RODRENLUM-323129 format. One line per 5 residues: number of its first residue (from 1); their letters; for each residue x, y, z of C-alpha. Coordinates in Angstrom, 2 decimals, always signed. Example, Ala and Ser with C-alpha at 12.3 -4.5 7.8 and 13.67 -1.06 7.14 Angstrom:
REM residues 2
1 = AS = +12.30 -4.50 +7.80 | +13.67 -1.06 +7.14
This chain:
REM residues 230
1 = MIRAI = -58.92 +6.37 -78.86 | -57.07 +5.69 -75.96 | -58.79 +5.49 -72.65 | -56.50 +7.46 -70.39 | -56.64 +8.43 -66.50
6 = ALDDE = -53.88 +10.49 -64.85 | -52.58 +10.23 -61.58 | -50.48 +13.57 -59.51 | -50.46 +14.90 -56.36 | -50.69 +18.48 -57.24
11 = PPALN = -54.29 +19.50 -58.91 | -52.26 +21.99 -60.92 | -50.43 +19.44 -63.35 | -53.79 +17.14 -63.55 | -55.38 +20.77 -64.49
16 = IIKAF = -52.35 +20.78 -67.39 | -53.43 +17.18 -68.37 | -57.28 +18.11 -68.92 | -56.48 +20.93 -70.91 | -53.79 +19.17 -73.25
21 = CSTNP = -55.79 +16.23 -73.62 | -59.46 +18.19 -74.39 | -57.80 +19.42 -77.24 | -55.98 +16.01 -78.61 | -58.53 +13.81 -80.59
26 = DVSLE = -56.42 +10.47 -79.91 | -56.72 +10.39 -76.07 | -59.61 +10.44 -74.35 | -59.03 +11.41 -70.15 | -61.62 +9.17 -68.31
31 = KVFTS = -60.63 +9.99 -64.67 | -58.08 +12.17 -62.51 | -57.06 +11.00 -59.28 | -54.60 +12.24 -56.34 | -54.66 +9.06 -54.60
36 = TDRAL = -52.94 +6.28 -55.81 | -55.25 +3.68 -54.06 | -58.34 +4.96 -55.70 | -56.28 +5.02 -59.05 | -55.51 +1.39 -58.66
41 = SYINN = -59.53 +0.39 -57.18 | -60.80 +2.18 -61.05 | -58.02 +0.16 -62.84 | -58.94 -3.07 -61.09 | -62.94 -2.30 -62.26
46 = NSVDL = -62.47 -0.50 -65.63 | -60.80 -0.70 -68.90 | -57.64 +1.55 -69.40 | -55.41 +2.09 -72.08 | -52.77 +4.22 -70.56
51 = ILLDI = -51.56 +6.08 -67.41 | -50.18 +9.46 -67.37 | -48.33 +9.20 -63.73 | -46.38 +11.26 -61.75 | -43.39 +9.91 -60.15
56 = NMPTV = -42.92 +11.86 -57.16 | -45.68 +10.93 -55.48 | -46.39 +11.03 -51.22 | -46.60 +7.80 -50.13 | -45.51 +5.57 -52.97
61 = SGIDF = -43.32 +6.73 -56.19 | -45.18 +6.45 -59.29 | -42.70 +3.65 -60.86 | -43.33 +1.19 -57.74 | -47.22 +1.97 -58.24
66 = YKRIS = -46.99 +1.01 -62.14 | -45.20 -2.09 -61.15 | -48.68 -3.32 -58.68 | -50.47 -3.22 -61.53 | -51.51 -6.52 -62.98
71 = QDIMV = -52.96 -5.24 -66.38 | -50.47 -4.58 -69.29 | -51.53 -0.60 -69.45 | -49.19 +1.76 -71.22 | -47.52 +4.77 -69.39
76 = IFTTS = -46.50 +7.95 -69.50 | -44.35 +9.11 -66.50 | -45.05 +13.40 -66.31 | -42.28 +14.61 -63.15 | -40.38 +17.59 -62.63
81 = YTEYA = -37.07 +15.28 -62.14 | -34.70 +13.81 -64.72 | -32.86 +11.15 -62.44 | -35.38 +8.39 -62.98 | -35.76 +8.41 -66.38
86 = VESYV = -33.33 +5.57 -67.07 | -35.10 +3.35 -64.58 | -38.66 +4.25 -66.17 | -37.61 +2.95 -69.75 | -36.81 +0.00 -68.20
91 = INAID = -40.21 -1.01 -67.12 | -41.10 +0.15 -71.04 | -42.41 +3.34 -70.53 | -44.20 +5.04 -73.66 | -42.41 +8.33 -72.57
96 = YLVKP = -40.99 +10.72 -69.80 | -42.50 +14.14 -69.96 | -40.65 +16.49 -67.64 | -42.37 +19.48 -66.12 | -43.10 +21.94 -67.20
101 = YTRKR = -43.99 +20.62 -70.62 | -45.92 +22.30 -73.61 | -48.62 +20.85 -75.01 | -46.37 +19.96 -78.66 | -44.02 +17.41 -76.40
106 = FNQAI = -47.52 +16.36 -74.47 | -48.88 +15.64 -78.19 | -45.80 +13.65 -79.23 | -46.13 +11.20 -76.18 | -49.68 +10.71 -77.18
111 = KKALD = -48.68 +9.64 -81.05 | -45.84 +7.43 -79.35 | -48.88 +5.79 -77.17 | -51.62 +5.57 -80.00 | -48.88 +3.83 -82.29
116 = LYSMR = -48.33 +1.17 -80.21 | -51.41 +0.64 -79.16 | -52.66 +0.62 -83.14 | -50.11 -2.06 -83.51 | -51.52 -4.07 -80.57
121 = KVASQ = -54.89 -3.74 -82.08 | -53.60 -5.35 -85.34 | -51.27 -8.01 -84.00 | -54.84 -8.78 -81.63 | -56.89 -8.86 -85.46
126 = AGELY = -54.33 -11.03 -86.95 | -54.83 -13.49 -84.46 | -51.81 -12.97 -81.73 | -51.32 -16.27 -79.69 | -50.97 -15.08 -76.45
131 = LTVRS = -51.96 -12.59 -73.50 | -49.44 -10.41 -71.26 | -49.92 -10.33 -67.79 | -48.36 -8.53 -64.71 | -47.40 -10.88 -62.12
136 = DYGLM = -44.87 -10.64 -59.67 | -43.74 -7.38 -60.49 | -43.42 -8.37 -64.31 | -44.63 -9.06 -67.13 | -45.57 -12.43 -68.43
141 = KVFYT = -46.72 -13.99 -71.74 | -49.54 -16.53 -71.39 | -50.39 -18.36 -74.56 | -53.91 -18.74 -75.52 | -53.46 -22.97 -75.67
146 = DIIFI = -52.16 -23.27 -72.54 | -54.96 -21.38 -70.72 | -57.84 -24.38 -69.62 | -59.78 -21.50 -67.79 | -59.83 -18.84 -65.45
151 = EGLDN = -61.33 -18.77 -61.86 | -62.13 -15.12 -60.17 | -60.96 -14.75 -57.01 | -62.38 -11.63 -55.04 | -59.85 -9.01 -56.79
156 = YLKIH = -57.54 -11.20 -58.22 | -58.09 -13.89 -60.99 | -56.00 -17.21 -60.82 | -55.39 -18.72 -64.33 | -55.38 -22.19 -64.61
161 = LTNKQ = -52.65 -23.27 -67.46 | -51.75 -27.15 -69.24 | -48.76 -28.53 -67.17 | -47.79 -25.72 -65.66 | -48.28 -23.69 -62.24
166 = PIVVR = -51.35 -21.88 -62.01 | -50.66 -17.67 -62.07 | -52.14 -15.62 -60.14 | -52.55 -11.62 -61.34 | -54.61 -8.85 -60.23
171 = LTMKG = -57.00 -8.36 -62.57 | -60.93 -7.72 -63.13 | -63.28 -10.41 -65.34 | -64.41 -7.94 -67.28 | -60.98 -6.47 -67.91
176 = LVEKL = -59.90 -10.10 -68.97 | -62.60 -10.85 -71.17 | -62.08 -7.56 -73.23 | -58.29 -9.05 -73.81 | -59.25 -12.75 -74.68
181 = PVQQF = -60.00 -13.62 -78.34 | -64.15 -14.59 -78.04 | -63.83 -17.18 -80.26 | -61.61 -19.65 -77.83 | -62.88 -18.34 -74.52
186 = IRVHR = -66.05 -17.73 -72.71 | -67.38 -16.71 -69.55 | -70.18 -19.22 -68.25 | -69.96 -18.30 -64.72 | -69.63 -14.72 -62.71
191 = SYIVS = -66.52 -16.54 -61.26 | -65.26 -18.47 -64.63 | -64.13 -18.24 -67.89 | -63.34 -21.71 -69.87 | -61.29 -22.50 -73.09
196 = LKHVS = -63.76 -23.48 -75.23 | -61.40 -26.11 -77.02 | -60.62 -27.19 -72.86 | -64.24 -28.68 -72.65 | -64.83 -32.08 -72.53
201 = YCRNK = -68.50 -31.95 -72.21 | -71.41 -30.55 -70.41 | -74.21 -32.25 -68.07 | -76.55 -30.74 -65.99 | -75.26 -27.46 -65.46
206 = LITLT = -72.00 -28.77 -64.72 | -68.98 -28.11 -66.95 | -66.02 -30.97 -67.00 | -62.86 -29.59 -68.69 | -59.90 -31.70 -70.54
211 = NNEEI = -58.19 -31.73 -67.12 | -61.02 -33.18 -65.21 | -61.88 -30.10 -63.39 | -65.85 -29.62 -63.28 | -67.11 -26.11 -63.40
216 = ALGSS = -70.77 -24.74 -62.47 | -72.66 -23.15 -65.68 | -74.60 -20.08 -64.32 | -78.06 -19.92 -65.54 | -77.42 -16.19 -67.15
221 = YEQEF = -74.44 -17.74 -69.10 | -76.35 -21.05 -70.02 | -77.61 -20.26 -73.16 | -74.75 -18.14 -74.71 | -72.71 -21.60 -74.17
226 = MKRMT = -75.28 -24.36 -75.24 | -74.81 -22.24 -78.32 | -71.47 -21.71 -78.59 | -70.95 -25.59 -78.26 | -73.29 -26.64 -80.69
């Protein structure tokens, strides 16, 4: 089941989305928002697979709002205007629903999202080799083998790479941990995730990585780390 949120400045539009989602077994509508700030705060602290997003918002357009999101989250735009359709597909929108849309049309859009979600899940289970993140208003492919460690910086993460400049993304540690393959990465501190292949040794609760960076091993993560290393 897809975890979704909806963002629209008109409560009646959100009520329609709630009603349509309540009868669709493929989507779980977790939250609805009329405020872009509250929606972004929720996204940065929770796992979201899909956004049902109005384009014509009062302070920032839905398209610009979506470009600010660091996570690779699917989007279905909902709007009363047809002129943004081309731009929405340029940023890989799943679908574009023009109000008023029918329940049947809504379910067709959700089916598209479900198909993509299922494909990504299969690819992940088959051992996909990279992570997709949004940085500088674009999607970037980051190969797992290039990641040395990830550092938490308030609402941002800094991904340190081999022979490349670090990438800064707006994402939570919890959100990224859920995307990374557990057999390759482990959280060792509330502010750090490390690649197991880049761990040289650990001594006195200090992890030394292959780039000579030293990372503190948090007490609550020590037992699991030591178990994975032996």
